[in-house]
C-alpha positions in Angstrom: 98.0 -73.9 221.9 100.4 -72.9 224.6 101.9 -69.5 223.7 105.6 -69.2 224.6 106.9 -66.8 222.0 107.5 -63.8 224.2 109.4 -65.6 226.9 111.4 -67.7 224.4 112.5 -64.6 222.6 113.6 -63.1 225.9 115.6 -66.2 226.7 117.3 -66.2 223.3 118.2 -62.6 223.6 119.6 -63.1 227.1 121.8 -65.9 225.9 123.1 -64.1 222.8 123.9 -61.1 225.0 126.1 -63.0 227.4 129.6 -61.7 228.2 131.9 -62.9 225.4 134.7 -63.4 227.9 132.7 -66.1 229.7 132.1 -69.5 228.1 128.4 -70.2 227.4 126.7 -71.9 230.3 129.4 -71.1 232.8 128.7 -68.8 235.8 130.4 -65.5 235.1 133.0 -64.0 237.4 131.7 -61.1 239.6 133.8 -58.8 237.5 132.3 -60.0 234.2 128.8 -59.9 235.8 129.3 -56.3 236.9 130.5 -55.3 233.4 127.3 -56.9 231.9 125.2 -55.1 234.5 126.6 -51.8 233.5 125.4 -52.5 229.9 121.9 -53.9 230.8 120.7 -52.1 233.9 119.8 -48.8 232.2 117.3 -50.6 229.9 115.9 -52.5 232.8 115.4 -49.3 234.8 113.7 -47.5 231.8 111.4 -50.5 231.3 110.3 -50.3 234.9 109.3 -46.7 235.2 112.7 -45.0 235.5 114.1 -43.8 238.8 112.0 -42.1 241.5 113.9 -39.2 242.9 113.6 -38.7 246.7 116.8 -37.9 248.5 115.5 -38.6 252.0 114.1 -42.0 250.9 117.4 -42.9 249.2 119.4 -42.0 252.3 117.1 -44.2 254.4 117.4 -47.2 252.1 121.2 -46.8 252.0 121.3 -46.9 255.8 119.2 -50.1 255.9 121.2 -51.9 253.2 124.5 -51.1 254.7 123.3 -52.5 258.1 121.9 -55.6 256.4 125.0 -56.1 254.4 127.0 -56.5 257.5 125.0 -59.6 258.3 125.1 -61.0 254.7 127.9 -62.9 253.1 128.4 -60.7 250.1 131.4 -61.5 247.9 133.9 -58.7 248.4 134.2 -58.1 244.6 130.7 -56.6 244.6 131.7 -53.8 246.9 128.9 -52.0 248.7 125.5 -53.0 247.3 123.4 -50.0 246.2 119.7 -49.5 246.2 117.7 -47.6 243.6 114.0 -46.7 243.8 111.9 -47.5 240.7 109.1 -45.1 239.7 106.3 -47.6 239.7 103.4 -48.4 242.0 103.7 -52.2 241.3 105.1 -53.6 244.6 108.3 -55.5 243.8 112.1 -55.6 244.4 114.8 -56.8 242.0 118.4 -57.8 241.9 120.2 -57.1 238.6 123.4 -58.3 237.0 126.3 -56.9 239.0 124.6 -57.1 242.4 122.7 -53.8 242.6 119.2 -53.8 244.0 116.1 -51.9 243.0 112.9 -51.5 245.0 109.7 -49.9 243.7 108.0 -47.0 245.4 104.9 -49.3 245.5 106.8 -51.8 247.6 108.0 -49.1 249.9 104.4 -47.8 250.3 103.1 -51.3 251.0 105.4 -51.7 254.0 103.9 -51.0 257.4 107.2 -50.7 259.3 110.9 -50.9 258.8 111.1 -54.7 259.5 108.9 -55.4 256.5 110.9 -53.2 254.2 114.1 -54.7 255.5 112.7 -58.1 254.8 112.3 -57.3 251.1 115.9 -55.9 250.9 117.3 -58.9 252.8 115.7 -61.2 250.3 117.4 -59.3 247.5 120.7 -59.4 249.4 120.3 -63.2 249.6 120.2 -63.3 245.8 123.4 -61.3 245.7 125.2 -63.4 248.3 124.1 -66.6 246.5 125.0 -65.2 243.0 121.5 -66.2 241.8 121.4 -63.8 238.9 124.7 -65.1 237.4 123.6 -68.7 238.0 120.3 -68.1 236.3 122.0 -66.5 233.4 124.2 -69.5 233.0 121.3 -71.9 233.3 119.5 -69.9 230.6 122.5 -70.2 228.3 122.8 -73.9 228.9 119.1 -74.4 228.1 119.4 -72.5 224.8 122.7 -74.1 223.9 121.2 -77.6 224.5 118.1 -76.7 222.4 120.3 -75.5 219.5 122.5 -78.6 219.7 119.5 -80.9 219.6 117.8 -78.9 216.8 120.9 -78.7 214.6 119.7 -81.4 212.3 116.6 -79.2 211.5 118.6 -76.1 210.8 119.4 -76.9 207.2 121.9 -74.7 205.4 119.2 -73.6 203.0 116.7 -72.6 205.6 115.9 -68.9 206.3 117.0 -67.2 209.4 113.4 -66.9 210.6 113.0 -70.6 210.1 116.1 -71.3 212.2 115.0 -69.0 214.9 111.5 -70.5 214.9 112.9 -74.0 215.5 115.1 -72.8 218.3 112.3 -70.7 219.9 109.9 -73.6 219.7 112.4 -75.9 221.5 113.0 -73.3 224.2 109.2 -73.1 224.7 109.1 -76.8 225.4 111.7 -76.4 228.2 110.6 -73.2 229.9 109.1 -75.0 232.9 112.7 -76.2 233.8 113.8 -72.6 234.0 110.7 -71.6 236.0 111.3 -74.4 238.5 114.9 -73.2 238.8 113.8 -69.7 239.5 111.3 -70.8 242.1 114.0 -72.8 243.9 116.2 -69.7 244.0 113.3 -67.6 245.4 112.7 -70.1 248.3 116.5 -70.3 249.0 116.6 -66.5 249.1 113.7 -66.4 251.6 115.5 -68.9 253.9 118.8 -66.9 253.7 116.9 -63.7 254.4 115.7 -65.1 257.7 119.3 -65.4 259.0 120.2 -61.9 257.7 117.3 -60.3 259.4 117.8 -62.0 262.7 121.5 -61.2 262.8 120.7 -57.5 261.9 118.1 -57.3 264.7 114.9 -57.5 262.6 111.9 -59.8 263.1 111.6 -62.0 260.0 107.9 -62.1 260.7 107.8 -58.6 259.2 108.8 -60.0 255.8 106.2 -62.7 256.1 103.5 -60.0 256.7 104.7 -58.1 253.7 104.6 -61.1 251.4 101.1 -61.9 252.5 100.1 -58.3 251.8 101.8 -58.5 248.5 99.7 -61.5 247.7 96.6 -59.7 248.8 97.5 -56.8 246.5 98.0 -59.2 243.5 94.6 -60.8 244.1 93.0 -57.3 244.1 94.7 -56.4 240.9 93.6 -59.6 239.3 90.0 -58.9 240.3 90.3 -55.4 239.0 91.7 -56.6 235.7 89.0 -59.2 235.4 91.2 -62.3 235.0 93.6 -64.6 236.8 97.0 -63.0 236.1 99.0 -65.9 237.5 97.2 -68.3 235.2 97.7 -66.0 232.2 101.4 -65.8 233.0 101.7 -69.5 233.3 100.0 -69.8 229.8 102.5 -67.3 228.5 105.5 -69.2 230.0 106.4 -66.3 232.3 105.7 -67.9 235.7 108.8 -68.3 237.9 107.7 -67.6 241.5 106.7 -70.2 244.1 103.3 -70.2 245.7 102.7 -67.9 248.7 102.2 -70.8 251.1 105.6 -72.2 250.1 107.3 -68.8 250.6 105.7 -68.3 254.1 106.8 -71.8 255.1 110.4 -71.0 254.0 110.3 -68.0 256.4 109.0 -70.0 259.3 111.7 -70.5 262.0 111.8 -71.6 265.6 112.4 -69.3 268.6 113.7 -65.9 267.7 115.7 -63.4 269.7 113.9 -60.2 270.6 114.1 -57.8 267.6 115.9 -54.5 268.2 114.9 -52.7 265.0 111.7 -52.2 263.1 110.0 -48.9 264.0 107.8 -47.4 261.2 108.0 -43.7 262.2 110.7 -42.6 259.8 109.3 -44.8 257.0 105.8 -43.4 257.4 107.1 -39.9 257.2 108.9 -40.7 254.0 105.9 -42.5 252.4 103.9 -39.2 252.8 103.6 -37.6 249.4 104.7 -40.7 247.3 102.6 -40.9 244.1 100.1 -43.7 244.1 99.3 -43.9 240.4 101.6 -46.1 238.3 103.8 -44.7 235.5 103.9 -46.6 232.2 106.1 -45.0 229.5 105.3 -41.4 230.4 101.6 -41.9 231.4 99.7 -43.5 234.2 96.5 -45.5 234.8 93.6 -44.4 236.9 90.0 -45.5 236.9 90.7 -47.8 233.9 92.0 -44.9 231.8 95.5 -44.4 230.6 96.6 -40.8 230.7 99.6 -39.4 229.0 100.3 -35.7 230.0 103.1 -35.1 227.4 101.0 -36.4 224.4 97.8 -35.0 225.9 95.8 -38.2 225.1 93.9 -40.8 227.1 92.4 -44.1 226.3 90.4 -46.8 228.1 91.9 -49.9 229.7 89.0 -52.4 229.4 88.3 -55.1 232.0 90.2 -58.2 231.0 93.5 -56.3 230.6 96.3 -55.8 233.1 99.3 -53.6 232.5 102.8 -55.1 232.7 106.2 -53.4 232.6 108.2 -54.3 229.5 110.2 -52.3 226.9 106.9 -51.1 225.5 103.6 -50.1 227.0 102.0 -53.6 227.3 98.7 -55.1 228.5 98.3 -58.8 229.4 95.1 -60.8 229.1 94.2 -64.5 229.2 93.8 -64.3 225.4 97.1 -62.6 224.4 98.9 -59.3 224.6 98.4 -55.8 223.4 101.5 -53.6 223.1 102.1 -50.0 222.0 105.2 -48.0 221.3 106.0 -44.5 219.9 108.0 -44.2 216.7 109.7 -40.9 217.5 108.9 -37.2 217.3 108.4 -35.7 213.8 107.2 -39.0 212.4 104.0 -39.0 210.3 102.0 -41.7 208.5 103.6 -40.6 205.3 107.1 -41.3 206.6 106.6 -44.5 208.6 106.9 -46.9 205.6 110.6 -45.9 205.5 111.2 -47.0 209.1 108.5 -49.7 209.5 108.7 -51.4 206.1 109.5 -54.9 207.5 106.9 -54.6 210.2 104.2 -53.2 207.8 104.8 -56.1 205.4 103.3 -58.5 207.9 99.9 -56.6 207.9 99.4 -55.7 204.2 97.2 -54.5 202.7 96.8 -51.6 205.1 93.6 -49.7 205.4 93.6 -45.9 206.0 91.0 -44.1 208.0 90.3 -42.1 211.1 89.7 -43.0 214.7 88.1 -40.0 216.4 90.2 -37.1 215.0 93.4 -39.2 214.5 94.4 -40.5 211.0 95.3 -44.2 211.2 96.6 -47.1 209.1 95.6 -50.6 210.2 96.0 -54.2 209.0 95.7 -57.8 210.0 98.2 -60.6 209.5 100.3 -63.2 211.4 103.5 -63.1 213.4 105.8 -66.1 213.7 105.9 -67.2 217.4 108.0 -70.4 217.8 106.6 -72.9 215.3 103.2 -71.2 215.0 101.9 -68.4 212.9 100.1 -66.3 215.5 97.2 -64.1 214.4 98.0 -60.4 214.9 96.7 -56.9 214.2 98.4 -53.5 214.1 97.3 -49.9 214.0 99.5 -46.9 213.3 98.0 -43.8 214.9 99.1 -40.2 213.9 98.9 -38.3 217.2 100.1 -35.1 215.5 103.9 -34.9 215.3 104.3 -38.4 216.6 103.1 -41.8 215.6 102.2 -44.7 217.9 101.8 -48.3 216.8 99.5 -50.6 218.7 99.9 -54.3 218.3 97.6 -57.2 219.2 99.0 -60.7 219.4 96.5 -63.6 220.0 97.7 -66.2 222.5 94.7 -68.4 223.1 91.8 -69.8 221.1 89.5 -66.9 221.9 90.9 -64.3 219.5 87.5 -62.6 219.3 87.6 -61.7 223.0 91.1 -60.1 222.6 89.9 -58.4 219.4 87.1 -56.7 221.3 89.6 -55.4 224.0 91.9 -54.2 221.2 89.0 -52.3 219.5 87.9 -50.8 222.8 91.4 -49.4 223.4 92.1 -48.0 220.0 88.6 -46.6 219.6 88.7 -44.8 222.9 91.8 -42.6 222.2 90.9 -39.0 222.9 92.6 -35.6 223.2 92.6 -34.4 226.8 93.8 -31.3 228.6 96.9 -32.2 230.6 95.8 -29.8 233.4 92.7 -31.9 234.0 94.5 -35.2 234.3 94.0 -36.7 237.8 96.8 -37.8 240.2 96.8 -39.4 243.6 99.3 -39.6 246.4 99.9 -41.4 249.7 99.3 -39.4 252.8 100.4 -40.6 256.3 99.5 -39.3 259.7 99.6 -40.5 263.3 96.3 -41.9 264.4 94.8 -39.0 266.3 91.9 -40.5 268.1 89.7 -43.6 268.4 87.3 -41.9 265.9 89.8 -42.6 263.1 88.1 -45.7 261.7 88.6 -47.6 258.4 85.2 -46.4 257.2 86.1 -42.7 258.0 89.5 -42.9 256.1 87.8 -44.8 253.2 85.2 -42.0 252.9 88.0 -39.6 251.8 89.4 -41.8 249.1 88.3 -42.2 245.5 88.2 -46.0 245.3 84.4 -46.3 245.5 83.2 -49.7 246.6 86.9 -50.8 247.0 87.8 -48.0 249.4 87.6 -49.9 252.7 89.5 -52.8 251.1 92.3 -50.4 250.0 92.5 -48.9 253.5 93.0 -52.3 255.0 95.4 -53.4 252.3 97.8 -50.4 252.5 97.6 -50.3 256.3 98.2 -54.0 256.8 94.9 -54.7 258.4 93.0 -58.0 258.4 89.4 -58.2 257.2 87.8 -57.2 260.5 90.7 -55.3 262.1 90.3 -51.6 263.0 92.9 -48.8 262.9 93.4 -48.8 266.7 96.0 -51.5 266.1 98.2 -49.0 264.1 100.0 -45.9 265.3 100.1 -44.5 261.7 97.4 -44.3 259.1 97.9 -44.3 255.3 95.4 -42.8 253.0 95.3 -42.2 249.2 93.7 -39.1 247.8 
């Protein structure tokens, strides 16, 4: 079975939320797109760690984006494009509806110099100048509209709403590859446009190619750490929309270039110093395969075979399905949740009461409708003392037993912890002081164990056998 429910639901929600002033499937005007961006961007920011506050870093990014914008054909209606920093260690950059750009602190920390960071921003500016977000929104609406039109004969008047949505969702699932291909084409186009923006602005586009290669290396490391192929899992879930790294590097390849005039890393390295390394997921962060939540004073294991993803809930992706968790609000207890969770609980009846460690719980098994399939699912409501969390498991593949073991390991590992003892790590940067500064020496001061030298090379932009003498600055994590 090919599981498409999550992506299909997102597509359906996107189409239903389109601006009412714009006909379905038509590219919205810049004004309409900006209005929609004002409505949707806050939720996007919240789902991606919130905003990271650093005035010096914000000023630096503003200067770069203003300089790059002078070399990009941005529609005047957008005004000056702004850049926000997302409080997540996952290296990425985004363009949202309305033309604003966001870059993660992880992407900033991954850059070795200004030309690399400028490359990421130029790529996003290319999305703005080409109006890719509005065009993708229109393409999504056309796909959903086409599916609804073709499925109309199956949507009998007497059918339930869930039945109608299931038919539509299943049809979207059959067509998601079209949208993924469309998104990949936009990414490659943005890469090609970024080359021109960078050259005109005085940056060497090779810097962006280096950043993309390092981003791919980071992804491979995270896949190994998680214990599965994330890209394969995303493809199975219908979430893949990025071209292969080789195709992207080819799109950045150009002929003779003028001598770059910008690209020093001195100011960037000074600003990276002190940036948190650990990623933030809904108020907590992951370190050493443990999720720590200072406010709730709890921690739980993140078993091998799971990788965190940023969504509206705390979510973990595996090759077998997904595990998600959300808080139901302060002051909620197991006695009161039936009033606010009655529809959800009905899917998992009968519920079993019990305890996990010192926490009272309710748990049950059932099915959730995903497209045209009834997908096996489990849920556990956990009373954390003044607040209840619900943890879901949704099986995507045939090996539900494997996901069930991961789910059991997570739920069974929840413990009270002292917030004062929760670990945290930060990036530290310094000029290379002497030839004695080696990869091995820097690695010895980190907490990555067997992965320490690999991490030093990754974050410093070094090849497998390269030494630190090729870098003026050294990044370390401790």
